[in-house]
Backbone bond lengths (Angstrom), bond angles and torsions (degrees), N, CA, C in turn:
res aa  C-N    CA-C-N  psi(-1)  N-CA   C-N-CA  omega(-1)  CA-C   N-CA-C  phi
1 X - - - 1.429 - - 1.532 108.09 -
2 X 1.335 115.55 133.93 1.455 120.11 -179.15 1.528 110.93 -83.54
3 X 1.315 116.80 137.40 1.447 121.54 179.43 1.530 109.78 -87.92
4 X 1.329 116.56 137.77 1.463 121.20 178.61 1.526 109.84 -69.66
5 X 1.324 118.17 142.84 1.467 120.32 179.44 1.530 110.85 -67.73
6 X 1.298 115.41 143.13 1.462 122.25 178.44 1.527 109.25 -100.01
7 X 1.306 116.44 158.52 1.457 120.09 174.71 1.512 113.24 111.02
8 X 1.332 115.01 -160.50 1.464 122.77 -174.80 1.521 111.29 -69.73
9 X 1.321 115.89 132.67 1.459 121.83 174.39 1.534 107.00 -118.17
10 X 1.319 117.77 125.13 1.469 119.02 -178.59 1.521 111.20 -65.30
11 X 1.295 116.51 140.63 1.458 123.20 179.70 1.520 109.78 -108.94
12 X 1.309 115.49 159.24 1.460 120.63 176.57 1.522 108.87 -70.19
13 X 1.320 116.29 148.42 1.461 120.61 178.97 1.522 109.68 -65.57
14 X 1.305 114.82 139.94 1.457 120.38 177.66 1.518 108.17 -91.88
15 X 1.303 116.78 116.01 1.455 121.88 179.69 1.522 109.56 -106.90
16 X 1.316 118.49 142.73 1.465 120.10 178.98 1.530 110.31 -68.99
17 X 1.303 115.65 140.63 1.449 121.39 177.93 1.523 108.29 -98.19
18 X 1.319 115.80 85.30 1.455 121.64 -176.80 1.519 108.97 -116.01
19 X 1.309 116.03 127.97 1.459 121.80 175.98 1.521 107.69 -122.92
20 X 1.325 116.88 124.90 1.461 120.87 -177.26 1.523 112.86 -92.19
21 X 1.331 117.32 -13.85 1.462 120.65 179.60 1.533 109.25 -147.32
22 X 1.319 117.35 157.05 1.468 120.19 179.05 1.530 111.89 -60.99
23 X 1.307 116.14 150.80 1.466 125.18 179.07 1.523 113.12 67.29
24 X 1.305 118.29 13.22 1.455 120.75 176.78 1.530 110.61 -84.17
25 X 1.323 116.39 -37.67 1.473 120.93 -179.36 1.521 108.60 -147.49
26 X 1.331 115.22 129.94 1.451 121.90 174.68 1.523 108.48 -113.22
27 X 1.315 115.86 151.97 1.463 121.20 177.16 1.519 108.62 -127.50
28 X 1.315 115.52 155.68 1.459 120.92 179.36 1.515 109.80 -131.10
29 X 1.306 115.25 153.48 1.457 121.17 177.08 1.520 108.22 -146.24
30 X 1.300 115.34 145.34 1.464 121.96 178.78 1.514 107.37 -126.79
31 X 1.311 116.61 127.07 1.456 120.81 179.78 1.522 109.98 -137.30
32 X 1.317 115.59 163.66 1.463 121.12 178.58 1.519 109.12 -105.67
33 X 1.321 116.05 135.73 1.454 123.29 -179.76 1.526 107.07 -117.51
34 X 1.329 116.56 128.15 1.459 120.41 179.34 1.517 109.91 -77.00
35 X 1.328 115.82 128.91 1.466 123.02 -178.32 1.526 107.92 -125.37
36 X 1.288 116.63 99.20 1.457 119.10 -178.57 1.510 111.08 87.51
37 X 1.313 115.88 -166.45 1.457 120.68 -174.15 1.528 112.74 -76.31
38 X 1.310 117.70 -45.69 1.462 120.55 -173.93 1.522 113.66 -121.94
39 X 1.311 118.85 15.95 1.464 120.88 -176.31 1.511 110.39 -119.58
40 X 1.326 115.49 151.86 1.449 120.84 172.47 1.524 108.81 -141.47
41 X 1.312 115.14 154.79 1.460 121.65 179.77 1.527 107.92 -126.43
42 X 1.316 115.80 159.58 1.464 121.64 178.73 1.518 109.24 -103.07
43 X 1.327 115.62 132.35 1.449 122.39 178.73 1.521 108.32 -116.65
44 X 1.329 116.81 119.65 1.466 122.61 176.56 1.525 108.06 -108.37
45 X 1.341 116.56 133.09 1.459 122.21 -176.94 1.526 108.73 -129.78
46 X 1.335 116.93 138.15 1.464 124.24 174.61 1.525 106.81 -115.30
47 X 1.362 117.47 126.38 1.460 120.73 179.20 1.530 109.67 -125.82
48 X 1.323 114.92 154.55 1.461 121.78 174.27 1.524 106.59 -87.94
49 X 1.332 118.12 125.17 1.469 121.70 -175.02 1.524 113.03 -70.34
50 X 1.318 119.19 -21.36 1.462 121.18 179.83 1.526 110.93 -82.28
51 X 1.311 117.23 -52.89 1.460 121.65 -175.77 1.528 112.89 -89.59
52 X 1.330 117.35 -16.62 1.470 123.83 -177.45 1.518 112.53 61.45
53 X 1.324 116.64 28.39 1.457 121.39 176.14 1.518 109.46 -93.96
54 X 1.327 115.67 145.95 1.458 120.59 176.46 1.524 107.83 -77.95
55 X 1.329 115.88 123.39 1.460 120.74 -179.67 1.520 111.68 -94.47
56 X 1.315 117.08 -33.03 1.452 120.59 -179.55 1.512 110.51 -158.85
57 X 1.325 115.76 149.25 1.464 120.17 175.90 1.525 108.16 -150.27
58 X 1.334 114.86 156.96 1.462 119.82 179.56 1.523 108.06 -152.20
59 X 1.314 116.30 134.98 1.459 123.31 179.28 1.525 108.09 -116.39
60 X 1.319 116.59 126.22 1.457 121.42 -178.32 1.523 108.78 -140.86
61 X 1.319 116.89 153.37 1.464 120.11 -174.95 1.527 113.64 -78.22
62 X 1.328 118.13 -7.23 1.466 119.16 174.47 1.526 108.94 -127.56
63 X 1.311 116.50 157.71 1.457 120.69 -176.18 1.504 113.19 -95.58
64 X 1.302 118.01 47.60 1.458 120.52 -178.34 1.527 110.59 -84.46
65 X 1.310 115.32 172.15 1.465 120.18 178.86 1.526 110.68 -68.08
66 X 1.307 118.26 -17.42 1.468 121.52 178.59 1.524 111.16 -65.30
67 X 1.345 117.35 -27.64 1.462 120.82 177.75 1.524 110.29 -65.00
68 X 1.331 116.81 -49.66 1.469 121.07 179.08 1.519 110.90 -66.59
69 X 1.323 116.79 -37.14 1.464 120.33 179.12 1.523 111.23 -63.73
70 X 1.321 117.09 -41.59 1.465 120.58 179.30 1.522 111.26 -67.56
71 X 1.336 117.70 -36.18 1.465 120.76 177.59 1.528 110.46 -66.15
72 X 1.332 117.71 -42.23 1.461 121.23 177.99 1.520 111.14 -65.95
73 X 1.307 117.43 -39.79 1.466 121.01 178.03 1.532 110.17 -62.72
74 X 1.329 116.67 -41.52 1.468 120.15 177.06 1.516 112.32 -63.96
75 X 1.338 117.07 -38.87 1.461 120.80 178.55 1.524 111.07 -66.47
76 X 1.321 117.66 -40.96 1.467 120.75 179.28 1.527 111.63 -66.15
77 X 1.333 116.86 -40.31 1.466 119.77 177.81 1.524 110.24 -67.50
78 X 1.331 116.84 -39.82 1.472 120.60 179.22 1.527 110.75 -63.70
79 X 1.320 117.93 -42.74 1.462 121.94 -173.75 1.529 112.25 -81.82
80 X 1.336 118.20 -42.82 1.463 121.06 -173.05 1.519 113.97 -107.69
81 X 1.325 118.11 -6.35 1.462 120.90 175.71 1.505 115.09 94.04
82 X 1.323 118.30 -32.62 1.458 121.52 -179.35 1.524 108.58 -162.55
83 X 1.308 115.54 161.53 1.454 120.03 174.46 1.516 108.66 -85.49
84 X 1.296 117.65 143.68 1.445 121.86 -179.50 1.506 110.02 152.97
85 X 1.302 116.41 -157.52 1.459 120.98 -178.89 1.520 110.89 -75.26
86 X 1.332 115.19 141.16 1.457 121.34 175.03 1.522 106.79 -99.28
87 X 1.320 116.67 125.28 1.463 120.57 -174.73 1.523 112.32 -78.05
88 X 1.330 117.29 -25.98 1.475 120.86 178.56 1.527 107.78 -95.79
89 X 1.348 118.01 132.55 1.463 118.94 -179.09 1.523 111.99 -64.94
90 X 1.334 115.95 146.47 1.456 120.77 179.28 1.522 109.59 -74.86
91 X 1.321 117.04 150.10 1.463 122.51 -179.55 1.518 109.95 -71.86
92 X 1.319 115.94 146.26 1.470 120.55 177.93 1.515 110.01 -77.38
93 X 1.324 115.91 143.87 1.460 121.86 175.33 1.506 108.23 -92.21
94 X 1.324 116.23 128.58 1.464 120.13 -179.16 1.489 111.78 -77.37
């Protein structure tokens, strides 16, 4: 059995999450919500980092990637009206 290395492990740089205008940066979170005695569901939420408004959310009984995908789809429909091509180019991330 191989032993894990001890000592300093480099970490990713911590960058500030600052948005100066709406739709510049979105954030997502996935959490588990207890439903009943022995059940839990996954809740995925998409928020706008500037306004702190919830753009989309989805609750599903399993924690698959479909939960996050449905939340993002809801946020895109809420913000842009429909899924499809965006006529204005998206902002570059620094």
